[in-house]
MARKEDO-305195 format. One line per field, with one value per residue (C-alpha): x, y negated, z. Coordinates in steps of 0.1 Angstrom, whole numbers, always signed. Layout:
% residues N
c1: c(X / ...)
c2: c(Y / ...)
c3: c(Z / ...)
***
This chain:
% residues 460
c1: c(+0 / +28 / +46 / +79 / +80 / +115 / +128 / +110 / +119 / +151 / +148 / +126 / +106 / +99 / +87 / +64 / +48 / +44 / +29 / +3 / -6 / -11 / -33 / -55 / -60 / -68 / -93 / -112 / -115 / -150 / -156 / -147 / -170 / -199 / -195 / -195 / -227 / -248 / -263 / -291 / -308 / -337 / -355 / -345 / -318 / -302 / -281 / -268 / -299 / -324 / -341 / -360 / -382 / -374 / -407 / -422 / -404 / -406 / -371 / -339 / -314 / -281 / -276 / -249 / -214 / -180 / -145 / -154 / -188 / -179 / -162 / -193 / -216 / -196 / -198 / -236 / -238 / -219 / -241 / -275 / -270 / -301 / -321 / -303 / -318 / -293 / -284 / -255 / -228 / -204 / -167 / -132 / -123 / -88 / -78 / -97 / -70 / -37 / -12 / -38 / -33 / -58 / -79 / -81 / -106 / -139 / -160 / -197 / -224 / -256 / -246 / -232 / -201 / -200 / -171 / -167 / -138 / -123 / -116 / -128 / -162 / -162 / -184 / -184 / -194 / -223 / -235 / -232 / -251 / -279 / -283 / -282 / -310 / -330 / -327 / -338 / -368 / -378 / -382 / -416 / -432 / -423 / -386 / -359 / -329 / -296 / -278 / -240 / -225 / -188 / -161 / -154 / -191 / -194 / -171 / -180 / -218 / -219 / -252 / -253 / -284 / -307 / -289 / -254 / -228 / -201 / -176 / -193 / -190 / -154 / -143 / -162 / -147 / -112 / -117 / -131 / -104 / -77 / -94 / -88 / -125 / -136 / -153 / -187 / -183 / -173 / -202 / -227 / -219 / -218 / -252 / -268 / -252 / -264 / -295 / -285 / -268 / -284 / -312 / -322 / -314 / -337 / -364 / -359 / -363 / -397 / -418 / -392 / -376 / -340 / -312 / -280 / -247 / -223 / -185 / -176 / -147 / -159 / -148 / -177 / -196 / -221 / -243 / -253 / -216 / -205 / -206 / -227 / -256 / -276 / -298 / -302 / -317 / -297 / -294 / -277 / -293 / -285 / -276 / -251 / -235 / -232 / -216 / -189 / -179 / -178 / -158 / -130 / -132 / -138 / -138 / -166 / -184 / -211 / -237 / -229 / -230 / -263 / -277 / -269 / -282 / -315 / -318 / -311 / -338 / -364 / -365 / -353 / -366 / -343 / -328 / -350 / -342 / -340 / -374 / -388 / -413 / -390 / -367 / -394 / -384 / -347 / -322 / -285 / -262 / -225 / -205 / -170 / -153 / -120 / -121 / -121 / -87 / -73 / -84 / -68 / -36 / -35 / -42 / -13 / +9 / -5 / +3 / +39 / +42 / +33 / +6 / -6 / -22 / -52 / -49 / -81 / -99 / -111 / -80 / -87 / -73 / -43 / -21 / +12 / -1 / -15 / +20 / +36 / +12 / +20 / +57 / +53 / +35 / +64 / +88 / +68 / +68 / +106 / +110 / +86 / +71 / +37 / +10 / +27 / +61 / +85 / +89 / +56 / +31 / +6 / -22 / -46 / -71 / -93 / -90 / -66 / -67 / -42 / -46 / -28 / -7 / +21 / +22 / +37 / +21 / +11 / -17 / -26 / -8 / +23 / +22 / +17 / +47 / +69 / +60 / +67 / +101 / +110 / +100 / +119 / +149 / +149 / +145 / +174 / +197 / +188 / +190 / +189 / +153 / +140 / +165 / +143 / +109 / +93 / +61 / +39 / +7 / -14 / -48 / -64 / -76 / -40 / -43 / -32 / -44 / -38 / -9 / -3 / +13 / -6 / +15 / +49 / +71 / +98 / +123 / +147 / +171 / +147 / +148 / +170 / +147 / +156 / +148 / +115 / +104 / +110 / +89 / +61 / +61 / +55 / +30 / +54 / +55 / +55 / +88 / +105 / +95 / +102 / +137 / +142 / +127 / +100 / +68 / +45 / +31 / +1 / -18 / -56 / -67 / -104 / -114 / -116 / -120 / -98 / -63 / -43 / -12 / +13 / +39 / +66 / +89 / +122 / +120 / +155)
c2: c(+0 / -24 / -26 / -39 / -19 / -6 / -42 / -52 / -22 / -37 / -23 / +2 / -28 / -39 / -4 / -2 / -36 / -25 / +9 / -9 / -33 / -5 / +14 / -16 / -23 / +14 / +15 / -14 / +3 / -4 / +30 / +46 / +22 / +29 / +66 / +63 / +42 / +56 / +90 / +106 / +137 / +150 / +117 / +99 / +72 / +62 / +30 / +26 / +27 / +20 / +48 / +46 / +72 / +68 / +84 / +50 / +32 / +31 / +16 / +15 / -12 / -26 / -64 / -86 / -98 / -103 / -90 / -55 / -54 / -32 / -6 / -4 / -2 / +27 / +45 / +39 / +55 / +85 / +89 / +82 / +98 / +98 / +82 / +49 / +32 / +4 / -31 / -55 / -70 / -99 / -95 / -106 / -105 / -95 / -131 / -145 / -139 / -160 / -151 / -130 / -100 / -73 / -59 / -21 / -9 / +4 / +28 / +25 / +41 / +26 / -7 / -34 / -51 / -88 / -112 / -142 / -163 / -169 / -191 / -218 / -210 / -207 / -208 / -170 / -169 / -192 / -171 / -139 / -154 / -165 / -129 / -118 / -142 / -130 / -94 / -104 / -123 / -92 / -70 / -63 / -45 / -11 / -20 / -12 / -34 / -23 / -55 / -56 / -87 / -89 / -115 / -138 / -139 / -177 / -185 / -155 / -160 / -195 / -212 / -250 / -265 / -287 / -315 / -304 / -291 / -265 / -293 / -307 / -274 / -270 / -304 / -300 / -265 / -279 / -307 / -284 / -258 / -285 / -302 / -278 / -272 / -239 / -213 / -219 / -257 / -251 / -227 / -251 / -274 / -246 / -234 / -268 / -272 / -238 / -220 / -186 / -192 / -198 / -172 / -182 / -148 / -132 / -156 / -146 / -108 / -111 / -90 / -62 / -44 / -52 / -34 / -54 / -37 / -63 / -62 / -92 / -115 / -140 / -144 / -134 / -118 / -146 / -132 / -167 / -175 / -143 / -151 / -181 / -159 / -153 / -127 / -142 / -173 / -205 / -223 / -253 / -283 / -309 / -333 / -307 / -304 / -341 / -343 / -318 / -341 / -371 / -352 / -342 / -373 / -351 / -369 / -352 / -361 / -387 / -362 / -340 / -369 / -380 / -345 / -340 / -374 / -367 / -334 / -350 / -376 / -348 / -352 / -317 / -285 / -271 / -236 / -209 / -208 / -178 / -164 / -174 / -148 / -142 / -122 / -99 / -71 / -77 / -57 / -65 / -38 / -47 / -17 / -32 / -62 / -76 / -55 / -24 / -33 / -45 / -12 / +9 / -10 / -5 / +32 / +35 / +19 / +42 / +72 / +59 / +60 / +25 / +12 / -16 / -48 / -60 / -97 / -106 / -100 / -136 / -158 / -191 / -226 / -240 / -211 / -227 / -234 / -199 / -185 / -205 / -190 / -154 / -161 / -173 / -141 / -121 / -143 / -136 / -98 / -100 / -122 / -107 / -76 / -93 / -88 / -55 / -42 / -38 / -21 / -35 / -40 / -68 / -68 / -95 / -106 / -135 / -163 / -192 / -223 / -248 / -285 / -294 / -325 / -314 / -304 / -269 / -235 / -210 / -195 / -192 / -160 / -171 / -204 / -183 / -162 / -192 / -210 / -178 / -176 / -211 / -204 / -172 / -188 / -216 / -191 / -170 / -201 / -210 / -177 / -147 / -143 / -140 / -115 / -84 / -96 / -90 / -107 / -99 / -114 / -106 / -114 / -79 / -87 / -88 / -124 / -151 / -185 / -194 / -169 / -133 / -124 / -109 / -126 / -124 / -106 / -123 / -122 / -146 / -144 / -147 / -185 / -212 / -234 / -266 / -250 / -236 / -269 / -287 / -260 / -264 / -301 / -295 / -267 / -246 / -213 / -192 / -205 / -203 / -168 / -157 / -170 / -150 / -118 / -119 / -120 / -89 / -78 / -54 / -67 / -69 / -43 / -41 / -51 / -84 / -84 / -115 / -118 / -90 / -97 / -75 / -85 / -59 / -66 / -50 / -18 / -4)
c3: c(+0 / +8 / -25 / -12 / +20 / +14 / +11 / +43 / +66 / +80 / +115 / +134 / +147 / +111 / +103 / +133 / +122 / +86 / +97 / +119 / +91 / +67 / +91 / +97 / +60 / +52 / +80 / +65 / +31 / +21 / +5 / +38 / +57 / +33 / +37 / +75 / +75 / +47 / +41 / +20 / +32 / +11 / +4 / +35 / +31 / +64 / +67 / +102 / +125 / +96 / +76 / +44 / +27 / -9 / -19 / -9 / -36 / -74 / -77 / -57 / -67 / -55 / -55 / -40 / -42 / -26 / -29 / -17 / -34 / -64 / -41 / -19 / -49 / -63 / -30 / -29 / -64 / -52 / -21 / -37 / -71 / -93 / -65 / -74 / -104 / -110 / -100 / -102 / -80 / -85 / -76 / -85 / -122 / -134 / -140 / -110 / -85 / -82 / -109 / -127 / -103 / -114 / -86 / -86 / -112 / -99 / -120 / -117 / -140 / -127 / -110 / -133 / -120 / -130 / -128 / -105 / -92 / -58 / -39 / -64 / -81 / -119 / -149 / -152 / -115 / -122 / -151 / -131 / -102 / -125 / -136 / -99 / -91 / -120 / -109 / -74 / -87 / -107 / -76 / -62 / -32 / -47 / -48 / -22 / -26 / -11 / -6 / -6 / +11 / +17 / +23 / -6 / -16 / -10 / -40 / -62 / -60 / -73 / -81 / -80 / -64 / -84 / -101 / -90 / -115 / -113 / -113 / -82 / -65 / -75 / -62 / -30 / -24 / -30 / -6 / +21 / +18 / +22 / +51 / +79 / +85 / +99 / +77 / +94 / +87 / +51 / +46 / +61 / +32 / +6 / +17 / +11 / -23 / -35 / -50 / -36 / -2 / +32 / +28 / -7 / -22 / +4 / -7 / -43 / -35 / -19 / -15 / -18 / +12 / +16 / +35 / +33 / +40 / +53 / +55 / +77 / +71 / +97 / +133 / +155 / +127 / +122 / +95 / +84 / +77 / +59 / +22 / +33 / +44 / +12 / +28 / +64 / +79 / +80 / +113 / +98 / +81 / +54 / +83 / +96 / +62 / +58 / +93 / +82 / +54 / +77 / +104 / +80 / +58 / +27 / -6 / -26 / -58 / -55 / -67 / -37 / -12 / -27 / -26 / +10 / +19 / +1 / +20 / +54 / +45 / +39 / +2 / -5 / +12 / +38 / +35 / +52 / +89 / +112 / +118 / +85 / +71 / +41 / +64 / +79 / +55 / +55 / +77 / +78 / +94 / +96 / +85 / +90 / +104 / +117 / +148 / +125 / +113 / +146 / +164 / +137 / +139 / +176 / +172 / +149 / +175 / +201 / +179 / +177 / +215 / +225 / +248 / +226 / +237 / +216 / +221 / +203 / +170 / +170 / +168 / +151 / +148 / +130 / +118 / +129 / +164 / +168 / +158 / +186 / +211 / +200 / +201 / +237 / +246 / +231 / +252 / +284 / +277 / +274 / +305 / +330 / +315 / +315 / +302 / +291 / +295 / +266 / +242 / +232 / +203 / +204 / +177 / +168 / +141 / +133 / +108 / +111 / +90 / +74 / +72 / +40 / +42 / +18 / -18 / -14 / -18 / +9 / +29 / +65 / +71 / +54 / +74 / +106 / +98 / +89 / +121 / +141 / +123 / +134 / +170 / +172 / +156 / +182 / +210 / +197 / +194 / +230 / +248 / +225 / +236 / +200 / +187 / +193 / +182 / +148 / +138 / +108 / +95 / +64 / +49 / +46 / +11 / +0 / -13 / +12 / +1 / -36 / -39 / -49 / -15 / +15 / +41 / +57 / +82 / +102 / +130 / +146 / +117 / +88 / +83 / +99 / +121 / +102 / +68 / +83 / +97 / +63 / +46 / +72 / +67 / +30 / +35 / +14 / +32 / +1 / -13 / +21 / +28 / -7 / -5 / +27 / +11 / +38 / +18 / +22 / -12 / -14 / -44 / -40 / -15 / -23 / +12 / +32 / +70 / +77 / +91 / +108 / +129 / +147 / +172 / +180 / +210 / +220 / +199 / +197)
***
């Protein structure tokens, strides 16, 4: 899975970190998650705690989108066989990812796989989403829809609201991603600029029954934030979306500002809120999330003889600041044996952000690794405290920010602190880690359950 593993396996501690990352990503494989959650016995389809008698329906169809949507759809085909009539999902296209990295091909016979783009929505995504909405609107009371909602769906399922254009969505997405806003804040804006997000896809499916399989890439698993909640109620408002733009001083097209202003003034109908009757026939089991990857990484460490500490699966905030905290934990382990004694493995997940001030290239996990390298280097210069710590961070989808690297792995000797600080000032983590042969390369993994980080301390 890690293409350049041999290059990165400098020490036993590096190998332990890479083993844990691999185990975490493999555990979040959407095909595995679907197999564990879905079964068909005779005519009864079971998804988590929900069961459906397929004899009650004239049609069973798959609809949805996200980075893992095609993989889940293929697994649903394998499970349901002839009981599945068709459907369509939107996912990454070969040239949608940075540097044109081709996601692993997924073969489906009954479900059509349409192309979209991530993290910035595209014309092909708009066309694909138009077809998705048309398929949803064609459903009736004799239809069972198996929804597939996974991380990345916000950008991939792109449908501008009312008078907005694709260019308006692209500019707004660019501004939000560079602002340092959290994913729930970003998606509050996206939902109110969309014809599909914020429960509007659920409204389009009425009166069909919907069972939506969700793979979460959101800290806390807020269903209204995952892929901007196309099949669940939206607790945010136009006023909330407008407040996000004000809070981060986001420069967005006038059409977007006017649209949100009109919504806040009551001139445009709000998104369906939780409890709206359109959700009465919708169930939304989460089949995998960031904790899935974190626990698997910890289990791999346990198998290797460690007593791992799971710090949290919900780490958030600025990537460079979160890295400083985790280096400090490694230092405490070395200094006092608290909260666990060395040799030690600490695992965490979540979703950090980057406020972009420079003109470099990178992603949150690369910036986390670079900041950690600086802190470890400083500690080593001061007291040798950083010499025996290795820190690795990846985005589980294999694509960290607008790059073709998953993240980075560092120790106290990876990057000189001065060089690292200059790169952080320019938000240029990719170049700095690449020059140090410290980038982790997986290619698109087919899943997306947020960030995964491993700290390894004092492994001989």
